[in-house]
C-alpha positions as CSV (number, residue, x, y, z in Angstrom):
1,M,130.6,98.2,83.4
2,S,131.3,94.7,84.5
3,T,130.4,93.8,88.2
4,L,134.2,93.8,89.4
5,A,134.5,97.4,87.9
6,Q,131.3,98.5,89.8
7,E,132.6,97.2,92.8
8,A,136.0,98.8,92.5
9,A,134.2,102.2,91.7
10,V,131.9,101.8,95.0
11,T,135.0,100.8,97.2
12,A,137.0,103.7,95.7
13,A,134.1,106.1,96.5
14,S,134.0,104.7,99.8
15,I,137.3,105.2,100.7
16,V,137.5,108.7,99.4
17,T,134.4,109.7,101.4
18,A,135.8,108.2,104.5
19,A,139.0,110.0,104.3
20,A,137.3,113.4,103.8
21,A,134.9,112.6,106.8
22,H,137.7,111.5,109.1
23,R,139.8,114.8,108.0
24,Y,136.7,116.8,109.0
25,L,136.5,115.0,112.2
26,Y,140.2,115.5,113.0
27,L,139.8,119.2,112.3
28,R,137.1,119.8,114.6
29,L,137.8,117.2,117.4
30,V,141.5,117.5,117.4
31,K,143.1,120.3,115.6
32,D,141.0,122.9,116.9
33,V,140.9,121.9,120.4
34,T,144.6,121.6,121.2
35,A,148.0,122.9,120.3
36,S,149.9,119.8,121.3
37,A,151.9,118.5,118.5
38,R,152.0,115.1,120.1
39,L,148.3,115.1,120.4
40,R,147.6,116.3,116.7
41,R,150.0,113.7,115.7
42,A,148.0,111.0,117.6
43,G,144.8,112.3,116.0
44,R,146.2,112.0,112.7
45,A,147.2,108.6,113.1
46,A,143.9,107.6,114.6
47,A,142.1,109.4,111.6
48,V,144.1,107.4,109.0
49,A,143.6,104.1,111.0
50,L,139.6,104.6,111.1
51,T,139.5,105.7,107.5
52,I,141.2,102.1,106.5
53,L,138.8,100.4,109.3
54,V,135.7,101.3,107.7
55,P,136.1,100.0,104.3
56,T,137.9,97.1,105.4
57,G,135.4,96.0,107.9
58,V,132.3,96.5,105.6
59,L,134.1,94.7,102.8
60,A,135.1,91.8,105.3
61,A,131.5,91.5,106.6
62,Q,130.3,91.1,103.0
63,Y,132.7,88.9,101.4
64,A,134.6,87.0,104.3
65,N,133.0,84.4,106.8
66,P,131.2,86.4,109.2
67,T,132.1,84.1,112.0
68,H,135.9,84.5,111.4
69,I,135.9,88.3,111.0
70,A,133.5,89.5,113.9
71,W,136.4,90.8,115.6
72,L,137.0,93.2,112.8
73,A,133.4,93.9,111.6
74,W,131.9,94.9,115.0
75,P,134.3,97.7,115.6
76,A,133.9,99.0,112.2
77,F,130.2,99.2,112.4
78,V,130.4,100.6,115.9
79,W,132.3,103.3,114.6
80,V,130.3,103.9,111.6
81,A,127.4,104.6,113.6
82,L,129.5,107.0,116.1
83,A,131.2,108.7,113.3
84,A,127.8,109.3,111.6
85,Y,126.3,110.9,114.8
86,L,129.5,112.9,115.3
87,L,129.3,114.4,111.7
88,M,125.9,115.3,111.8
89,T,126.0,117.1,115.1
90,L,129.1,118.8,114.2
91,V,127.5,120.0,110.7
92,V,124.3,121.2,112.4
93,L,126.5,123.3,114.9
94,E,128.8,124.5,112.0
95,I,126.8,127.6,111.3
96,P,126.1,128.7,114.9
97,V,129.7,128.3,115.6
98,R,130.9,130.4,112.9
99,L,128.5,133.1,113.7
100,T,129.4,133.0,117.3
101,A,133.2,133.1,116.3
102,R,132.5,136.1,113.9
103,A,130.6,137.8,116.6
104,L,133.5,137.4,119.0
105,R,135.9,138.9,116.5
106,R,133.8,142.0,115.7
107,R,133.4,142.5,119.5
108,T,137.1,142.4,120.2
109,G,137.9,144.4,117.0
110,S,135.4,147.1,117.8
111,G,136.3,148.0,121.1
112,L,137.5,151.0,122.5
113,V,141.1,151.8,121.9
114,V,142.6,152.6,125.3
115,P,146.1,154.1,125.3
116,A,148.7,152.3,127.3
117,Q,150.7,154.0,129.9
118,A,153.5,156.1,128.3
119,P,157.1,154.7,128.6
120,R,159.2,157.0,130.7
121,V,162.3,158.5,129.2
122,P,164.8,160.3,131.0
123,V,164.9,164.1,130.0
124,A,168.0,166.3,130.9
125,Q,166.9,169.6,133.0
126,Q,169.1,171.3,135.1
127,G,171.3,168.1,135.6
128,H,168.6,165.6,136.6
129,S,166.8,163.1,134.9
130,V,163.0,163.4,135.0
131,A,160.3,161.2,133.5
132,A,158.5,162.8,130.5
133,P,155.9,161.2,128.2
134,T,156.4,160.8,124.4
135,T,154.3,161.5,121.6
136,G,155.0,158.3,119.6
137,D,152.7,155.3,119.1
138,T,151.0,153.6,121.9
139,H,149.4,150.2,122.1
140,S,146.0,149.7,121.8
141,Q,143.3,147.7,123.8
142,P,142.5,145.3,120.7
143,A,146.0,144.3,120.4
144,Q,146.0,143.4,124.3
145,D,142.8,141.5,123.7
146,A,144.5,139.1,121.1
147,P,145.3,136.4,123.7
148,R,141.8,136.5,125.6
149,M,140.2,136.1,121.7
150,M,142.3,133.1,121.3
151,D,141.3,131.8,124.5
152,R,137.3,132.2,123.7
153,R,137.8,130.3,120.5
154,L,139.6,127.8,122.1
155,V,136.7,127.4,124.8
156,L,134.0,127.5,122.0
157,A,135.7,124.7,119.9
158,R,136.2,122.2,122.9
159,S,132.6,123.1,124.0
160,V,131.5,122.2,120.7
161,A,133.6,118.8,120.5
162,L,132.3,118.0,124.1
163,L,128.9,118.4,122.9
164,A,129.3,116.5,119.8
165,T,131.1,113.7,121.3
166,T,128.5,113.5,124.4
167,T,125.6,113.6,121.8
168,A,127.1,111.0,119.5
169,V,128.0,108.3,122.4
170,A,124.8,108.7,124.1
171,T,122.9,108.2,120.8
172,T,124.8,105.5,119.5
173,G,124.9,103.8,123.1
174,Y,121.1,103.9,123.2
175,G,120.7,102.5,119.5
176,F,122.7,99.5,120.2
177,H,120.9,99.2,123.6
178,R,117.6,99.0,121.6
179,G,118.9,97.1,118.9
180,L,120.6,94.2,120.8
181,G,117.8,94.3,123.4
182,A,114.4,92.6,123.5
183,P,112.0,94.1,120.5
184,D,108.7,95.7,121.3
185,V,105.6,93.7,120.9
186,K,102.6,95.7,119.7
187,V,99.0,94.3,119.3
188,V,97.2,96.1,116.6
189,P,93.6,95.3,115.9
190,V,92.7,95.4,112.1
191,A,89.0,95.6,111.1
192,L,88.3,94.4,107.6
193,R,85.0,94.6,106.0
194,R,83.4,91.5,104.2
195,L,86.1,89.3,106.0
196,H,85.1,85.9,105.9
197,P,83.6,84.6,109.4
198,S,86.2,81.7,109.4
199,L,88.9,84.2,109.5
200,D,87.5,86.4,112.4
201,G,90.1,86.4,115.2
202,M,93.0,85.2,113.0
203,R,96.1,86.3,114.6
204,I,98.9,87.6,112.3
205,T,102.5,88.0,113.7
206,M,104.7,90.3,111.7
207,A,108.5,90.4,112.5
208,S,111.1,92.6,110.8
209,D,114.6,93.3,110.8
210,L,115.6,90.1,112.8
211,H,119.1,90.1,111.3
212,L,119.6,86.4,112.2
213,G,123.3,85.1,111.4
214,P,126.7,84.7,113.0
215,F,127.0,88.5,114.4
216,F,124.0,88.0,116.9
217,G,124.4,84.2,117.4
218,R,122.3,81.3,118.2
219,P,120.8,83.1,121.5
220,H,119.4,86.0,119.7
221,T,117.8,83.5,117.1
222,A,116.4,81.4,119.9
223,R,114.9,84.5,121.7
224,M,113.1,85.9,118.6
225,V,111.7,82.5,118.0
226,R,110.4,82.3,121.6
227,M,109.0,85.9,121.5
228,I,107.2,85.2,118.0
229,N,105.7,82.0,119.4
230,D,104.5,83.6,122.6
231,T,102.1,85.5,120.6
232,S,100.3,82.3,119.7
233,P,100.2,83.4,115.8
234,D,98.0,81.5,113.3
235,L,100.5,83.2,110.5
236,V,103.8,84.7,110.6
237,A,105.0,87.2,108.2
238,I,108.8,88.1,107.8
239,V,108.9,91.6,106.2
240,G,112.6,92.2,105.7
241,D,116.1,92.1,107.0
242,L,115.8,88.3,108.1
243,S,119.3,87.3,107.9
244,D,122.8,88.4,107.8
245,G,125.3,86.6,105.6
246,S,124.7,83.5,103.6
247,A,122.1,80.6,104.6
248,Q,125.2,78.3,105.7
249,D,126.6,80.9,108.2
250,S,122.7,81.2,109.6
251,P,121.7,79.5,112.7
252,S,119.6,76.5,112.1
253,R,117.5,73.6,113.4
254,L,116.3,75.7,116.4
255,T,113.0,74.3,118.0
256,S,110.7,76.4,120.3
257,S,109.8,75.7,123.8
258,S,106.5,77.0,123.2
259,S,103.4,74.8,123.5
260,S,101.3,76.7,121.3
261,P,99.2,74.2,119.0
262,R,98.4,77.2,116.7
263,A,101.4,77.8,114.7
264,R,105.3,77.6,115.6
265,A,107.9,79.8,114.1
266,R,111.1,78.6,112.9
267,P,114.0,80.4,111.4
């Protein structure tokens, strides 16, 4: 299979997966929580738009100039993270919700049958009309509990949707706060046997997931360089996810303000 065919297959699979995921989110977050036709139409339109946004934003970030399509890539990436946590939370809650709904149905269906008040019908007796009970069918309590059952199911669906949304928003917000903020610096002493005395006290700074590039910009790159140089390393090891995009799009020619005479990190 050619590279173009492989990319087309991956793109098609991504679109199908995105459509299935957004349909599930529509069912749980819109259809199950409201009977408003207007809100349901808006939810379907949003699901279609987000289904298109995800593969479009990912493909644009991969093939287009990141500097020019940041306005499209950022919403796509943020929604991908938010949708992932929504899906995980809803899937985890799926079994408890189904068990709770089944318990509510059984509780309503197995309730005591309480006859409703018998209708009053006129009966002729010595020229007068009096009330007399009939022996026909009467309404049962479970039938009267149907609206109450619907209310309970609606409350359950809305509670689950609110819990999933709150969890996803809080988790995604915390993740972006940590990801866009300053990284943690940990000092780990390493003891090696038979280490040559000349290497005693050697300081190695290991950095990962820097993601240098146009999405985070030059300030992010300058901050990473400054933090690395502040550790006064003898050796800097970059262990993955150094940059986003091509080398032409990455910030370059940045110098550090650190006065460390031992080593200087440069992107």
